[in-house]
DOTI-348836 format. One line per field, with one value per residue (C-alpha): x, y, z. Coordinates in steps of 0.25 Angstrom, whole numbers. Layout:
N
u = X ...
v = Y ...
w = Z ...
// end
This chain:
420
u = 508 520 525 524 516 521 519 529 518 519 507 511 504 495 483 484 485 474 465 468 466 452 449 453 446 433 435 435 422 415 420 416 402 400 406 396 385 387 389 375 369 376 369 355 360 350 344 338 352 354 341 343 358 353 342 351 362 351 344 357 364 357 361 376 376 367 376 388 385 380 394 401 404 400 389 397 407 395 392 408 409 396 400 413 408 396 404 413 402 396 408 405 389 379 367 360 352 362 368 378 385 386 373 367 371 386 386 381 388 402 399 396 406 417 411 411 406 417 428 423 422 436 445 435 428 441 445 432 431 445 440 426 433 442 430 424 436 437 421 423 436 427 415 425 430 415 412 425 420 406 399 389 382 379 368 359 359 356 341 331 328 344 343 330 336 349 341 331 343 351 339 336 350 349 337 344 356 347 337 344 346 331 328 339 345 359 357 364 371 359 356 372 373 359 356 364 366 365 377 377 387 392 401 411 412 423 421 406 407 394 395 384 379 384 381 368 362 365 359 346 347 348 337 327 331 328 315 310 313 307 306 321 319 321 309 315 323 312 304 315 317 303 301 312 307 294 297 307 297 284 285 291 277 273 287 284 271 277 287 277 268 280 284 270 271 283 291 280 289 295 309 317 324 316 310 324 328 315 317 331 328 314 321 333 325 315 328 333 319 317 332 335 347 350 360 362 370 381 389 400 414 422 429 420 412 425 425 413 423 434 436 431 443 444 431 433 445 438 428 438 447 442 432 444 447 459 462 462 476 475 464 465 463 470 460 448 454 456 441 435 443 455 456 448 436 439 437 425 418 421 416 404 401 403 393 382 384 382 368 365 367 360 347 348 353 347 348 361 375 379 394 397 389 398 411 405 402 416 421 412 416 430 428 419 430 440 431 430 415 408 406 395 383 370 360 346 339 349 347 333 333 341 333 320 326 329 344 347 362 374 376 365 376 386 376 370 384 389 382 388
v = 550 542 537 523 517 510 497 499 502 514 524 527 540 541 532 524 535 543 530 528 543 541 529 537 547 539 532 546 551 538 539 553 550 540 549 560 551 545 557 562 549 548 562 554 545 542 532 525 520 513 506 503 498 489 484 481 474 465 461 459 449 436 442 443 428 424 432 427 413 414 419 407 413 411 419 424 429 437 443 447 454 461 474 480 481 489 497 500 502 512 521 524 523 534 525 524 511 503 491 481 468 454 450 439 444 447 433 425 433 430 417 413 421 415 401 402 389 381 390 389 373 373 383 386 399 406 405 409 421 425 424 430 443 445 445 455 464 463 466 478 484 481 489 500 501 500 513 520 518 523 510 514 524 513 507 518 510 497 492 489 476 472 476 467 456 456 456 445 437 438 436 423 420 421 413 402 403 402 393 382 387 390 375 366 364 364 376 375 362 354 358 359 344 338 347 341 353 351 350 358 358 370 371 382 376 365 360 358 349 348 356 358 371 383 396 402 391 381 389 390 375 373 382 375 362 366 372 360 350 355 340 343 355 357 360 368 376 380 385 393 399 401 408 417 421 423 432 440 442 444 447 461 469 458 461 477 475 467 476 488 480 477 492 498 504 512 504 505 501 488 486 482 469 464 452 447 447 440 429 427 427 418 409 406 404 394 386 385 380 371 365 368 360 367 378 390 401 396 397 407 402 400 412 420 426 428 442 445 444 453 467 480 483 470 469 483 478 467 476 484 474 459 457 458 445 448 460 462 459 447 441 429 438 427 416 427 429 414 411 422 418 427 442 448 438 443 457 456 447 457 469 462 457 472 477 467 469 484 481 477 491 498 490 497 511 514 529 538 537 523 524 525 511 505 509 505 492 491 495 485 473 476 476 464 456 460 454 441 442 443 457 465 472 480 473 476 470 477 490 489 486 498 507 502 503 518 519 533 534 524 522 510 502 502 500 489 482 485 472 463
w = 292 288 301 307 317 330 324 313 302 292 292 278 272 285 280 292 301 295 297 311 315 307 316 329 325 322 335 343 335 340 353 354 349 359 369 365 364 378 386 380 384 398 401 402 413 423 433 420 417 430 429 414 418 429 421 408 418 425 411 404 413 407 393 397 402 390 379 384 383 369 366 372 385 400 405 416 405 400 413 415 401 399 406 399 385 390 397 386 377 386 384 370 368 370 370 383 382 372 379 372 377 372 365 359 346 349 356 345 335 341 345 332 323 332 333 347 352 343 348 363 362 355 365 377 383 386 371 367 376 370 355 359 365 353 344 353 353 337 336 345 336 323 330 333 320 314 323 318 304 306 304 314 304 294 304 298 285 291 286 297 292 294 309 311 304 311 325 321 315 329 337 330 333 348 348 342 351 364 361 365 378 380 376 382 396 390 380 367 370 366 352 349 353 348 336 324 314 298 290 278 266 260 248 253 267 270 255 256 269 277 290 301 300 310 315 314 306 316 326 318 315 331 334 325 330 345 341 334 345 357 364 366 375 390 396 408 399 390 401 407 393 391 404 403 388 392 404 395 384 390 405 405 406 417 425 423 430 441 444 443 453 463 463 466 450 453 442 430 419 415 420 406 407 419 412 408 424 428 417 422 437 435 426 434 447 440 434 448 453 442 444 429 424 411 406 416 414 422 435 437 435 447 451 443 455 465 461 472 483 476 481 475 468 462 456 452 445 439 434 426 420 425 412 403 398 387 379 365 362 370 362 353 339 331 335 333 318 316 321 311 298 300 303 291 296 311 307 297 309 319 311 306 321 325 313 318 331 331 324 339 343 331 337 349 345 333 332 335 332 334 331 347 349 338 345 359 353 349 363 369 360 363 379 377 370 381 390 382 378 365 357 362 355 357 366 362 373 383 377 377 392 395 387 393 406 405 400 396 396 394 409 408 401 412 423 414 414 430 435 424
// end
């Protein structure tokens, strides 16, 4: 208790040693709970997990692309980095249907917290990926710390209206961020170039100088500006958006009847997520036939598809380590701290982000011990950051698809990520 640590610092009366021991015990306890829950959950593995995994994989591919772009990354990068975080999460969780990954919430929050548009314009996409990855790792470490401190137990005291308001608030934020892409061929570039934001003078900001509104208020202002000027909309873009929305929202039961008829009633239950696949395929075909010239997901960068001609051993090596962009000790930590107002601000932002992020998991797993899920969120965020992507969180839509498709064990998670 009176020795010295390898870095030369004294342990004094043993207080630091005791704290480290308690931390390791807490980590072992949470890992033990996760292992026990996972062992029990894996006993229920069945063919339904295979069906659920493949279904979630097919319906999630458009989301991987869209959410990566919401975080300021390329759609291809979203595909390449979607798998490893979920595999890391599957090692800890015992939930059969919980699906995590980069979501609209985590993408928008990270992009807004780090002011991603400004940073990417000034330093380029590569530097933005490095900064975003460092923030994801910091959020992951904060999640692990909260799990060790037993923060998951506080969920029982959260009022129901708070969780409802949280979901509604982020739903409005997602609508505001995606409306431009549904109305204009060039997407968000049109309102950014043509909508002049009002200036507001605040006494405590830059000595009362009038500055344009920013953040959520700017998003709401642009949303109102777009909706009040329908004569500026691009007709072909609006029609494609309306078609996809109608199929996803209204055609699930009709598609189920079609599948039942084609299979001579052997498949009587609706296939979860089929409407997403149908909307994507039909919308793409119509865009090709119409000669659509608006924004698209984007072509694969040159050289990105070269892996298809490599040997099996090279492909295996890429699958194991090729997704790693940079290790934690190589990340731009000083730049991240400066971006968030110093180390105190960076740590506070990461802890707050981890707490809000965990609420998405709470909305999916509403019963049972949640400590392993919070710990798994931390592992997933760290792996996502190493891959150069945004923090991950619980996906309500993907989890519901897995549940409806018959997931009964964590086996569905790895199967859902294998195609990506």
